[in-house]
N, C-alpha and C positions, 0 to 999 in steps of 0.2 A: 543750390545744394539741397535746400529744404524741399524744393519740388521733386528732386530725385529721390529723396528719402520717402516722401509721400507716395510716389509712384511705386517704389519697391514695396512699401507697406500695403498698398492697395492690391498689388499683385499677389502678395503672400496671403492676404485675407481671402481673395478670390480662390486661391489654391486650396486654402483650408476649407472653405465652404463647398468647393467641388469634391474634396476628399470626403467630407462629412456626408454629402449627398450620395456619393458612391457607396459609403458604408451603410447608409439607410436603405438604399436599393438592394444591396447584397443581403442585409438582414431581412428585408421584406421577401426577397426571393427564397431565402432559406425557410422562412416561416411558411410561405406558400407551398413549398415542396413538402414540408412536414405535414401541413394540413391535407394536401392532396394524397399523401401516402396513408394518412390515417383514414381518410374517406374510402380509399381503395380497400384498406384492411377491414374496415367496418362492413363494407359491401360484401366482401368475400366471406367474412364470418357470418353475416346475416343470411347469405345464400346457403351456407352449410347448415345453419340452424333451421332454416325453413325446410331444407331437404329432409332433415331428420324428423322434424315435426310432421311433415307430409307423410313420411313412411310409417310412423307409429300411430297415426290418426286416420288410417284408411277406413276404419270401421265407423267413424263418426258421421260421415256423410252418406246420403242415399238419395236416389232420384225420387220424383213424386210418386205417391201411392195412387194407383189407378183403380177407381171404383167403377168397374165395368157395368154394373147395374145402372149407375147414375149416367154413365156415358151413353148407354143404350136409350135413355129417355131424354137426352139433351135436345134442344130445339135447333133446327137448322139456322144458319146465319141469314140475316135479313138482306134482301136485295137493296143496294144503295140507290136512293132516289136523289135527283138533282136538288141542289140547294141554291138559294138566291140571296142569302143574307148579305154578302159583300156587295152584290149589285144593288140591292135595295138601299143599303147604307150610302152608296155612291150616288144613287138617284135622289135620295132624300137630301144629301148635301147640295146637289145641284139645284133642287127645287127651292131650297131655303135661301139660296144665294140672292143677295140684294146688292147691286153695285153701289159703290160710294160715289160721291159727287165727282171726285177727281178721276175715278176709273171711267165714269161715263163721259167726262170731259176730254180725257186724253187717250181713249181707246183701250183702256185696261179691261173693260168689261168683255170685250170680244176674246181677249187672251184667256181670261178667267173661265169663260164658258167653254172655250176649247179644251182647257185643262180638265174641266168637269166631264166633258164628253170622253176624253181620253181615259180618265179614271174609271168611268163606267165600263168602257171596253176592256180595260185591264182586269177589273173585278170579274167580268163575265169570263174572260180567258182563264183566270186563276181558278174559278169554280169549275170550269169545264175540265181543266187539267186534274183538279182534285177528284172529280167524278170518275175520270178514266182510271186514276190510281186506285180509288176505292173499289171499283168494279174488278180490277185486276186482283186486288187483295181478296175480294169476295170469292173469286174463282178458286183461289188457293184454299181459302177457308172452307168452301163447299166441298172441295176435293178431300180435304182432311176430315171434314165431318162425315162424309160418306164412307171413308176408310174406317174411321172409328166406329161408326154405326154397324158396319158389316163385321168388323173384327170383334166388337163387344158381344154381338149375338153369338158368334162362333165360340168365343171364350166361355161365355156363360153356358153354352151347350157342351162344353168339355172337348171341343175340337182340338186335337193335339197339333194339327197343322197351324191353326190359329195361334197356339202357344208359341210355336217357333217363329211365326211371322212377327209376333209382338217383340220377341227377343231380338230378331234380326233388324227390325225397323227402328226400334227405340234405342238400340245400342247402349245398354245400361252399364257396360263394363269398360267404357272408353278411358276412364281415369285409371283403372287398374292396368290397362295396357300401357298408358303413359308411364306408369311406375316401373314397368319391366315385366309384367305378368300377362300371359295370354289365357283366355278363358274359353272353353269349349263345352258344349252340352253333349254328354254321353248318353243319357237316358232322360226321356221326358214322358211322364205319365200323369194321369189325373191325381194319383196319390203321392207321387214323389218326383223330384228332379235331381239327377246326378250330374254334377259338373266337374270337369277336370281342368285344373289350373296349372300352368307351366311357368316356372321361374327360369329365366334363361341361365343365370348363374348367380353367384354370391355378390356380384358387383352392384346390385341394387342399393346396398348400404355402403356409404363411403368408408374407406379404410383410414383416412386421415381426419383428425379433429382439427378444427381451425378456430382460433380465438384471437382477440385483440389484447395485446399486453398493455400495462399501465402507461408505457411510453408511446402507445399508438402504433406499435408494430404488429404485423400479422404473424402469429406463431402457428406452426403446424406440427403435429406429432401423431405417431401411429396410435390409433384407438386401442385401448386395452382389450384383450381378447374377450373377457367376460362382458364388457360393454358392447362390443361389436355384435356378439351373438345374442345378447339380450335385445338389442334393437332389431336384429334380423328375425328373432322369434316373434316379437310383437308385430312386425310387418307381416309375416306369414299368417299368423293367427288373425290379425286385423283384416287381411284380405279375405280369409275364409268367412268372417262375419259379414264383410261388405257384400260378398257374392250372395250369401243367403238373404241379406236384407233386400238387395236389388230384385231377386227372384220373387220374394214375398210381396214386394211392392207392385210387381207387374202381373203376377199370376196367382190363381186361387189354389195353389198346391199346399198341402198340409205339412210337407217335410222336404228338406233339401239336404242332399249328401254332397259334400265337397271333398275331392281328393286333390291335394296340392303336391306337385312333383317338381323335381329339379333335374336338369340335364346332367349326365355324368358318363362315366366309362365303366363298362362291365369288364372286370379284370379277367373273367373266365373266357371271354370271347375276344376281347380287344376292341369291341365295337361300342359305339355310343349307346347308352341305355338311360331311360328315365327312371328315377327312383322316387317313389312316393315318400314324402316326409311328414305329411299330416293328412289324416282321414277323419272326418267328423260328420255326424248326422245331427241335423238341427230341426226339431219340430217347431212349427210356427208358434204354438201357444207359449213355448218357453222363450223363443227369440223375441217375442213381442213384449215380454215383461222386463227385458234388460234395459238398464240406463246406459246407453252407448257413450254418452259424453263423459261419464265418470269411471267406467269399468276399465280394467287392465285386460288387453286382448288375450294374453297368454293365460291369465287366471280364469278368464271367462269360459275356457274349455271345460271346466269342472261342471258346468251346467248341462253338458251334452255327452253323449256316447262318442268316444273318439279314440284314435290311435296316434301316439306320438312318442318318439324316443329322442330326448334332447338333453344335452349337457352344455352348460355355458363355457366349458373349456374347449369343446370340439364342435358344437353345433348339433345339427340333426343327423339321425341315422335312419336308414330305410325302414319303412313299415309296409304292411299289406294294405292296398286300397280297399275301400268299402264298396259293396255292391248295393243295388237298389233294394234288395230283399233281405239284407242283413238286419236282424232284429236285436240281438243281444250282443253288445260290444263291451268288452272289458276295457276300461280306461287305464292308461299307463303313462309314465313319463316322469322325468326328473327336472326340476328347475334349477 
């Protein structure tokens, strides 16, 4: 009878332990689910924040400044000569080898010398392969050097074809294109460059704000109208600054005119029509004095002649584009 009670007691104990283990697994599973959900929420919120930061900081980055006078005097790359350092090290190791008593007694010396011979051959092969790679890289460097030398001379001479070649080959506007804006050169002269930038639509800026709640949930709500248009205005104005900076970094033009337009519908014709929403003329000497890491893109327009009509309640309204020869431009706009 006692044995029966003991067996029943053991069975109940095992059941209790199994139930406790199941509860622990269930608790762990719920905790894991909560953690994974929070990770996903934080990732989506981080992506959103990075997108906004990317859009409002377009003006902060710029490609390298090309000093064409320095480029014109650069030395050609050197022809790669063969090197024998690895081979010499392998030969030195083989020459300094002295077999031990047991290696000489049991034939180990022969194997060791064979290993040294193989190491020398491998060193020679590695250096031969490195030389082939170095000369292939040299060919590319030489081709690039010759291109830069030829282009630098033409740029310094004011050759406008060379100006366009520089823009086409160095692709300074790739990041702007990634953001949803296309850039085209309308006029290119020694005294001014006029560029036309096209924003496909207002979708460049997200309409939904994403944040992580205190409970680790992803929350999403429609961005306030004034916030949305404020971000969009900084994006457009920042792109104008970025375009000018890229041109000044590449070419010796003293002034850049940027017209930014957005695709729309002409209600009078029913056809698609581009509307200019920002026109700005930027002299090099003024642009060079700005602190791009600290300025507000929209406020920075005060430094330049520009046209803009903007309200944070409705966004941009059309303005007339600027021409290359426009001298005196009245500034306007409301923040």
